[in-house]
C-alpha distance (Angstrom), angle and dihedral (degrees) to the residues before:
residue distance angle dihedral
X1 . . .
X2 3.80 . .
X3 3.82 90.4 .
X4 3.81 91.2 52.4
X5 3.80 92.2 47.3
X6 3.82 88.9 49.2
X7 3.82 89.3 50.4
X8 3.81 90.3 52.6
X9 3.80 92.4 48.9
X10 3.81 91.9 48.3
X11 3.81 95.3 44.0
X12 3.80 94.8 49.7
X13 3.82 98.5 29.2
X14 3.80 92.5 122.2
X15 3.82 92.4 50.2
X16 3.80 100.0 55.2
X17 3.81 91.2 104.8
X18 3.84 96.3 54.0
X19 3.82 91.3 44.1
X20 3.81 92.7 52.5
X21 3.80 90.4 44.9
X22 3.80 91.4 53.2
X23 3.80 90.4 49.5
X24 3.81 89.8 53.4
X25 3.80 89.8 55.2
X26 3.80 92.8 55.9
X27 3.80 109.5 116.9
X28 3.78 128.9 -141.5
X29 3.80 88.6 -115.8
X30 3.81 90.5 59.9
X31 3.81 91.5 49.5
X32 3.81 90.7 49.6
X33 3.80 89.8 48.5
X34 3.81 91.1 51.5
X35 3.81 89.5 49.8
X36 3.82 91.6 50.1
X37 3.82 91.4 50.3
X38 3.80 93.5 50.7
X39 3.82 90.9 48.0
X40 3.82 88.7 51.6
X41 3.80 89.3 50.4
X42 3.80 91.3 54.5
X43 3.79 93.3 45.5
X44 3.81 88.7 59.1
X45 3.81 90.8 42.0
X46 3.79 87.4 55.0
X47 3.81 90.0 51.1
X48 3.81 90.4 53.0
X49 3.80 91.9 49.5
X50 3.80 90.7 47.4
X51 3.81 93.1 52.3
X52 3.80 91.2 51.3
X53 3.81 95.3 42.0
X54 3.81 92.3 51.7
X55 3.79 88.5 63.4
X56 3.81 86.1 69.8
X57 3.82 101.2 24.7
X58 3.83 111.8 28.3
X59 3.83 93.2 -165.4
X60 3.81 95.3 52.6
X61 3.87 103.5 136.7
X62 3.81 124.2 -131.4
X63 3.82 92.4 -126.4
X64 3.80 88.0 61.4
X65 3.78 89.8 53.9
X66 3.81 90.7 53.6
X67 3.80 90.3 44.2
X68 3.81 89.3 52.5
X69 3.82 91.2 51.4
X70 3.82 93.1 55.2
X71 3.82 93.0 37.5
X72 3.82 90.0 56.6
X73 3.82 90.8 44.9
X74 3.79 90.2 57.5
X75 3.81 92.8 52.6
X76 3.80 92.4 41.0
X77 3.80 88.6 63.8
X78 3.82 96.3 34.8
X79 3.83 91.6 54.3
X80 3.83 98.3 30.4
X81 3.79 91.4 -112.1
X82 3.80 100.7 -47.3
X83 3.79 98.9 96.2
X84 3.81 101.8 48.6
X85 3.80 94.2 89.5
X86 3.80 93.5 47.0
X87 3.82 90.3 48.1
X88 3.82 90.0 52.4
X89 3.81 92.9 50.3
X90 3.82 91.6 48.8
X91 3.82 94.4 45.7
X92 3.79 94.0 46.4
X93 3.80 90.2 45.4
X94 3.79 89.9 57.1
X95 3.80 89.3 53.3
X96 3.77 103.8 52.4
X97 3.83 102.8 -77.8
X98 3.81 113.3 114.1
X99 3.80 115.9 -123.1
X100 3.80 95.3 -116.5
X101 3.81 89.5 49.6
X102 3.80 91.5 43.4
X103 3.79 90.6 55.4
X104 3.79 90.8 52.9
X105 3.80 90.7 46.0
X106 3.80 92.1 52.4
X107 3.80 92.5 46.9
X108 3.80 91.1 50.6
X109 3.79 92.4 46.5
X110 3.80 89.9 50.9
X111 3.82 90.8 48.8
X112 3.83 90.5 50.6
X113 3.81 87.7 48.1
X114 3.82 91.1 55.4
X115 3.80 91.3 46.1
X116 3.80 91.3 51.0
X117 3.82 91.4 51.1
X118 3.81 92.3 51.8
X119 3.82 94.1 44.9
X120 3.80 92.2 45.1
X121 3.80 91.6 50.1
X122 3.82 93.8 47.3
X123 3.81 92.2 46.4
X124 3.81 95.9 51.0
X125 3.81 92.7 38.7
X126 3.81 88.6 58.0
X127 3.82 93.5 42.7
X128 3.82 89.4 53.8
X129 3.79 97.5 34.0
X130 3.83 97.6 140.0
X131 3.80 93.0 48.5
X132 3.82 94.1 45.0
X133 3.79 94.0 45.0
X134 3.80 91.4 49.4
X135 3.80 93.1 54.6
X136 3.81 103.4 30.9
X137 3.81 108.8 25.1
X138 3.82 91.4 114.0
X139 3.82 89.4 59.0
X140 3.81 95.7 47.9
X141 3.81 95.9 117.4
X142 3.80 90.8 48.0
X143 3.80 90.0 50.7
X144 3.80 91.8 50.0
X145 3.81 89.5 49.8
X146 3.80 89.1 52.3
X147 3.80 91.1 52.5
X148 3.80 90.7 47.7
X149 3.80 94.2 50.7
X150 3.82 91.1 47.4
X151 3.80 91.4 52.6
X152 3.82 91.9 47.4
X153 3.83 90.8 52.2
X154 3.80 91.1 47.7
X155 3.80 93.1 47.7
X156 3.80 90.1 48.7
X157 3.81 91.4 52.9
X158 3.80 92.8 49.6
X159 3.81 92.7 47.3
X160 3.81 90.6 48.6
X161 3.81 89.8 51.9
X162 3.78 102.7 48.0
X163 3.81 116.1 -0.8
X164 3.81 116.0 109.9
X165 3.81 90.9 -174.1
X166 3.81 91.3 53.4
X167 3.81 90.7 49.8
X168 3.82 90.5 51.2
X169 3.80 91.2 53.0
X170 3.81 92.1 44.4
X171 3.80 95.1 50.4
X172 3.78 92.4 40.7
X173 3.79 87.8 59.5
X174 3.82 93.0 43.8
X175 3.82 92.0 49.6
X176 3.80 90.5 49.7
X177 3.80 91.2 48.6
X178 3.81 91.4 46.1
X179 3.81 89.5 52.7
X180 3.79 89.4 55.7
X181 3.83 88.0 52.8
X182 3.83 94.6 51.5
X183 3.82 94.4 -102.2
X184 3.81 93.1 -66.6
X185 3.80 93.9 148.8
X186 3.82 102.9 43.3
X187 3.80 93.8 120.6
X188 3.81 94.7 47.8
X189 3.81 92.8 47.1
X190 3.81 91.6 48.3
X191 3.83 89.8 51.2
X192 3.80 91.1 48.4
X193 3.82 90.8 48.8
X194 3.80 90.5 53.8
X195 3.81 91.8 48.3
X196 3.80 91.8 49.8
X197 3.80 91.4 50.7
X198 3.82 90.6 53.0
X199 3.80 89.9 45.4
X200 3.80 90.7 51.3
X201 3.81 93.7 50.5
X202 3.80 92.5 47.4
X203 3.82 94.3 46.9
X204 3.78 96.8 48.3
X205 3.79 90.2 62.3
X206 3.81 88.8 65.6
X207 3.82 101.7 32.1
X208 3.82 93.5 57.3
X209 3.83 90.7 58.6
X210 3.78 100.7 80.7
X211 3.79 95.2 -179.3
X212 3.81 91.9 53.4
X213 3.81 91.4 48.9
X214 3.82 90.6 50.7
X215 3.82 90.6 49.2
X216 3.81 92.0 50.3
X217 3.81 93.5 49.2
X218 3.82 91.7 46.2
X219 3.82 92.1 48.2
X220 3.80 89.0 48.6
X221 3.80 91.1 53.8
X222 3.82 91.7 48.9
X223 3.81 89.3 47.2
X224 3.81 90.2 53.9
X225 3.81 90.4 62.0
X226 3.81 90.3 69.2
X227 3.80 94.0 59.5
X228 3.79 98.1 32.2
X229 3.80 89.5 52.0
X230 3.82 92.6 60.1
X231 3.85 94.3 88.8
X232 3.80 91.1 53.6
X233 3.80 89.3 53.1
X234 3.82 87.7 53.5
X235 3.82 97.9 42.2
X236 3.76 98.0 41.0
X237 3.78 124.6 -155.2
X238 3.79 92.0 -65.2
X239 3.80 96.0 69.0
X240 3.81 94.4 89.2
X241 3.81 95.9 -106.6
X242 3.80 132.0 93.6
X243 3.80 124.3 -134.5
X244 3.85 93.6 -100.7
X245 3.82 89.5 50.2
X246 3.80 92.1 50.6
X247 3.81 89.9 47.9
X248 3.81 89.3 52.0
X249 3.82 94.5 51.1
X250 3.80 94.6 42.3
X251 3.81 93.7 49.3
X252 3.80 89.2 48.6
X253 3.80 92.1 50.8
X254 3.82 91.8 48.7
X255 3.79 92.0 49.9
X256 3.82 93.9 48.1
X257 3.81 93.4 44.0
X258 3.82 90.7 53.2
X259 3.81 89.4 60.7
X260 3.81 92.9 59.6
X261 3.85 114.2 88.7
X262 3.81 99.3 -117.9
X263 3.84 125.2 135.4
X264 3.80 108.5 -104.2
X265 3.81 89.9 -12.7
X266 3.82 89.1 -77.4
X267 3.78 109.4 159.4
X268 3.79 96.1 3.3
X269 3.81 93.3 68.9
X270 3.81 93.0 50.4
X271 3.80 92.6 45.3
X272 3.81 96.3 50.3
X273 3.82 94.1 38.3
X274 3.81 93.1 51.5
X275 3.81 93.4 43.4
X276 3.81 94.3 51.8
X277 3.80 97.0 43.4
X278 3.83 96.2 40.5
X279 3.80 92.4 79.7
X280 3.81 90.8 51.0
X281 3.81 106.7 41.7
X282 3.81 103.5 9.1
X283 3.79 130.6 -94.3
X284 3.81 95.7 -88.8
X285 3.79 95.0 55.7
X286 3.81 92.7 37.4
X287 3.82 92.0 52.1
X288 3.79 94.8 47.3
X289 3.81 90.4 45.7
X290 3.81 90.5 52.5
X291 3.82 89.3 56.1
X292 3.81 91.9 46.4
X293 3.81 89.7 47.9
X294 3.80 88.4 53.6
X295 3.80 88.9 49.0
X296 3.81 90.9 54.1
X297 3.79 98.3 42.5
X298 3.81 99.7 37.5
X299 3.78 114.5 16.8
X300 3.83 101.2 41.4
X301 3.84 95.7 49.5
X302 3.81 89.1 41.1
X303 3.81 90.9 56.5
X304 3.81 93.7 45.8
X305 3.79 90.4 45.7
X306 3.80 88.8 49.0
X307 3.81 89.8 59.5
X308 3.82 89.2 53.3
X309 3.81 91.6 48.9
X310 3.82 92.2 49.1
X311 3.81 92.9 48.7
X312 3.80 90.2 48.7
X313 3.79 89.4 51.9
X314 3.79 92.6 49.0
X315 3.78 98.5 44.4
X316 3.81 99.4 26.8
X317 3.77 128.9 -128.4
X318 3.82 90.5 -47.8
X319 3.82 89.6 75.0
X320 3.79 109.8 111.5
X321 3.79 112.6 -142.6
């Protein structure tokens, strides 16, 4: 993370003045608009969680789904991305979804999230082909590599969730490796095998419902509009790009940034976002917008989630969010 931040500072060292100046021009109305968009994003995220959770707990309330979305956002920032999944499993477990099932639910939701990002990016790239080709044709092979890596990650998540054949190959390799190490990890491998079996059973209940899967992916794509529309709110119509064009560039930057190995996407998101938008709106506006985008997608949900965490601490697990 520090290396990526250092790369950003070095790359845009001569543009610090314009970036700061653009940040100073940001109005309260824009900040309120960014906050409203991120709240809308989490309301739809809560709806997605609720639809999945009701497959295992039919009385799971929508407010719990929204509470889970902000709860996970708090721990995503607090742990630089690593604790969001654990937070989801704990929160869902407290609300009638068993931990083993909750883990499978979170993995599936994350896989659907990755699928929605790739589909959204491809759709808006094609809809704005002339604009995207004009600005990014020299990076076409890099963009294709980003799409490929995203699809490999998504496929790996889905196979891990519900593929018996994949589990056989995985544990065949682990058993072979354990044999080479004098069976030192028999207990750990047996525990992992049991967890994967529970994960497989829980995931199949959702995967076999094609209509539900289509609804989740579609809702995820609609949800993405709220965050990907933040730059357009900042740029305004006078920046030389339409809303669909901004959605195309933002979705592309999010997809490419997710490929870079940075905790919570910190550093990588700002670097890719600024690099892609710099040729369209200028480095100063692109850099300030990257920071405001981070404010909307990280800081606002973190603060709202922090309120939920504090209330839970004060009133205990009985508090209903």
